[in-house]
C-alpha positions as CSV (number, residue, x, y, z in Angstrom):
1,M,-14.9,-31.1,-19.8
2,P,-17.1,-31.0,-16.7
3,G,-16.3,-28.4,-14.0
4,H,-16.0,-28.8,-10.3
5,P,-19.4,-29.1,-8.6
6,D,-18.9,-26.0,-6.5
7,Q,-17.8,-23.9,-9.5
8,G,-21.3,-22.5,-10.1
9,S,-21.7,-21.2,-6.5
10,A,-18.2,-19.8,-6.5
11,L,-18.9,-17.9,-9.8
12,C,-22.2,-16.6,-8.3
13,F,-20.3,-15.4,-5.2
14,V,-17.7,-13.7,-7.3
15,G,-20.4,-12.1,-9.4
16,L,-22.1,-10.7,-6.3
17,L,-18.8,-9.3,-5.1
18,V,-18.2,-7.6,-8.5
19,L,-21.7,-6.1,-8.4
20,L,-21.1,-4.8,-4.9
21,L,-17.7,-3.3,-5.9
22,L,-19.3,-1.6,-8.9
23,F,-22.0,-0.1,-6.7
24,L,-19.5,1.2,-4.2
25,V,-17.3,2.7,-7.0
26,V,-20.2,4.5,-8.6
27,R,-21.3,5.8,-5.2
28,C,-17.8,7.1,-4.4
29,V,-17.5,8.8,-7.8
30,R,-20.8,10.5,-7.3
31,I,-19.7,11.7,-3.8
32,L,-16.4,13.0,-5.3
33,L,-18.2,14.9,-8.1
34,D,-20.8,16.5,-5.9
35,P,-19.9,16.1,-2.2
36,Y,-22.5,18.6,-0.8
37,S,-25.5,16.7,-2.2
38,S,-24.8,13.7,0.0
39,M,-24.2,15.8,3.1
40,P,-27.2,16.8,5.3
41,S,-27.8,20.5,4.9
42,S,-27.6,21.2,8.7
43,T,-23.9,20.3,8.6
44,W,-22.9,22.9,6.0
45,L,-25.3,25.7,6.8
46,G,-23.6,26.4,10.1
47,H,-24.9,28.0,13.3
48,K,-25.1,31.7,14.1
49,E,-22.9,31.2,17.2
50,G,-20.6,28.7,15.6
51,L,-20.2,25.1,16.6
52,D,-22.1,23.8,19.6
53,R,-20.2,23.0,22.7
54,G,-18.7,19.4,22.3
55,Q,-19.5,19.2,18.6
56,F,-16.5,18.5,16.3
57,D,-14.0,18.2,19.1
58,Y,-11.5,16.8,16.6
59,A,-11.5,20.3,14.9
60,I,-9.5,21.7,17.8
61,V,-6.8,19.0,17.6
């Protein structure tokens, strides 16, 4: 039974979406298991005088 002519391109598109989803899931799991490895070291080492003026304004809220 022959399929629709666009069935091959639709399956290719779905396959690419599944690969993208798997990549994002693996990346999120790695970040959850070791969050500090993906963060730049300057953000968690801190400053001697605390946060710079204007940096992380949302921390005050």
